[in-house]
C-alpha positions in Angstrom: 69.5 92.2 105.3 72.1 94.2 102.9 72.3 93.0 99.5 75.3 92.6 97.5 76.2 94.6 94.4 76.2 92.8 91.0 77.0 94.4 87.4 76.5 93.2 83.8 79.0 94.5 81.5 78.4 94.5 77.9 81.1 95.5 75.5 79.7 96.6 72.3 81.3 96.5 69.1 81.5 99.8 67.2 78.5 101.1 65.4 75.9 99.1 67.9 74.5 102.1 69.4 71.0 100.7 68.9 71.4 98.6 72.1 72.2 102.1 73.8 68.7 103.4 72.1 66.8 100.6 73.4 67.9 100.8 76.9 67.2 104.7 76.7 70.4 105.8 77.1 70.7 107.6 73.8 68.1 110.8 73.1 66.0 108.5 70.7 62.9 106.5 71.8 63.2 103.8 74.5 61.0 101.0 74.0 60.1 98.1 76.4 63.7 96.8 77.2 64.2 100.2 79.2 60.9 99.6 81.0 61.6 96.1 82.0 64.5 96.9 83.4 63.2 100.1 85.3 60.5 97.9 86.6 63.3 95.7 87.9 64.6 98.5 89.8 67.9 97.9 87.7 70.1 100.9 87.1 71.6 101.2 83.6 74.7 103.4 83.0 77.2 103.6 79.6 80.5 104.4 79.0 81.3 104.9 75.3 80.7 101.5 73.7 80.0 99.6 77.1 76.7 99.3 79.0 76.6 98.7 82.5 73.5 97.0 83.9 73.6 97.0 88.2 71.7 94.6 90.2 71.0 93.8 94.0 71.3 90.3 93.7 72.9 87.7 91.3 69.3 86.0 90.3 68.3 90.2 89.3 71.3 90.2 87.0 70.8 86.7 85.4 67.2 88.0 84.4 68.7 91.4 83.2 71.2 89.4 81.3 68.3 87.4 79.8 66.8 90.6 78.3 69.8 92.2 77.0 70.8 89.0 74.9 67.2 88.7 73.8 67.6 92.3 72.6 71.3 91.7 71.1 69.6 89.1 69.1 66.8 91.1 67.7 69.3 93.6 67.1 71.4 91.1 65.2 74.5 92.3 67.3 77.3 90.3 68.6 78.9 92.1 71.6 82.7 91.8 72.1 82.2 90.7 76.0 78.8 90.1 78.1 80.6 89.7 81.5 78.5 89.3 85.0 80.6 90.9 87.8 80.4 90.9 91.4 81.7 93.9 93.7 84.3 92.6 96.2 83.7 95.6 98.8 86.4 94.3 101.2 89.0 94.4 98.0 87.3 97.6 96.6 87.1 96.1 93.0 84.9 93.7 90.5 86.0 90.0 90.9 86.9 89.9 87.3 89.5 92.8 87.6 92.7 91.8 88.9 93.4 92.3 92.4 96.1 94.9 93.3 99.1 94.7 95.7 98.7 97.4 98.5 102.7 97.7 98.1 102.2 98.4 94.4 99.3 101.1 94.8 101.7 102.9 97.2 104.5 102.5 94.8 102.5 103.9 92.1 101.7 106.8 94.3 105.3 107.4 95.1 105.5 105.8 98.2 107.9 102.7 99.3 106.4 100.2 101.5 110.0 100.1 103.3 112.6 102.8 103.5 116.0 103.2 104.6 117.1 106.0 106.1 120.8 107.4 105.7 122.6 110.2 107.5 125.4 111.4 105.5 128.2 113.4 107.0 126.8 116.6 105.5 124.9 118.0 102.6 127.5 117.1 99.5 127.9 113.8 100.9 124.3 113.3 101.1 123.9 114.5 97.5 126.4 112.2 96.2 124.9 109.1 98.1 121.3 110.0 96.5 122.7 110.0 93.3 124.6 106.9 93.6 121.7 105.1 95.1 119.2 106.5 92.0 121.9 105.0 89.6 121.3 102.0 91.3 117.8 102.0 90.8 116.5 103.1 94.2 113.6 105.9 94.6 115.5 108.5 96.5 114.6 111.5 98.5 117.2 113.7 100.3 116.7 116.2 102.6 119.7 118.2 103.5 122.4 115.6 105.2 119.5 112.8 105.1 118.7 110.3 102.2 115.9 108.0 102.2 115.9 104.9 99.8 112.6 103.3 98.8 112.6 99.4 98.7 110.0 96.8 97.4 110.6 94.6 100.5 111.6 94.6 103.9 114.3 92.0 103.0 115.8 94.8 100.1 115.7 97.3 102.7 117.6 95.3 105.4 120.2 94.6 102.8 120.7 98.2 101.8 120.8 99.0 105.3 123.2 96.5 106.2 125.5 97.7 103.1 125.1 101.4 104.2 124.8 101.3 107.9 121.4 102.9 107.6 118.1 102.2 109.5 114.8 100.4 108.1 111.8 101.5 108.6 108.0 100.9 107.1 107.2 103.3 104.3 104.0 103.7 102.9 101.6 106.3 104.1 103.5 107.1 107.3 105.4 110.3 108.1 108.1 109.8 110.7 109.3 113.0 112.2 111.1 114.4 115.1 109.9 117.4 116.5 112.6 119.9 117.7 113.3 119.8 121.2 110.9 116.8 121.9 112.5 113.6 122.8 110.0 111.2 121.0 109.4 110.3 117.2 105.9 111.3 115.9 104.3 109.0 113.6 101.2 110.5 111.9 99.1 109.4 108.7 98.8 111.6 105.8 
């Protein structure tokens, strides 16, 4: 039976490196805390002032949390946060992180989820159209006499296509290309 991934995130205040020492994450002496966590087969890492304790089940994580909180008490340390997190494999994120919209990810990578392909009469007309669309706030790619304008939704793309007599097509990670002398359009992922 596969186990889930759980993580305890402990955000330390500046100057609380003693917890890192006790976890064996600093080159000083590691005490029984590191041994207790190792005996439980838990992985402990850190990133600057944040400590991560990884476990296979929520029960293991709660046990580790009790150990970490006991040590924090002995150190008279008050962390900024102690957060239990569960890995959401289908969404590729921890459950306390905000869900990302796939369209937002594509836009951040320079791809629009919907595109309008516009053929201009010539190279100069395509350049003028691209400049005008950029001034209107559209992301634009121009290739000789063709302008491709990115849109955030199908509705936006359809409205632009209707206004400028273009063709709406899905954007994102697909490349649409017509091969010279070939009657079919080839769709291929990057």
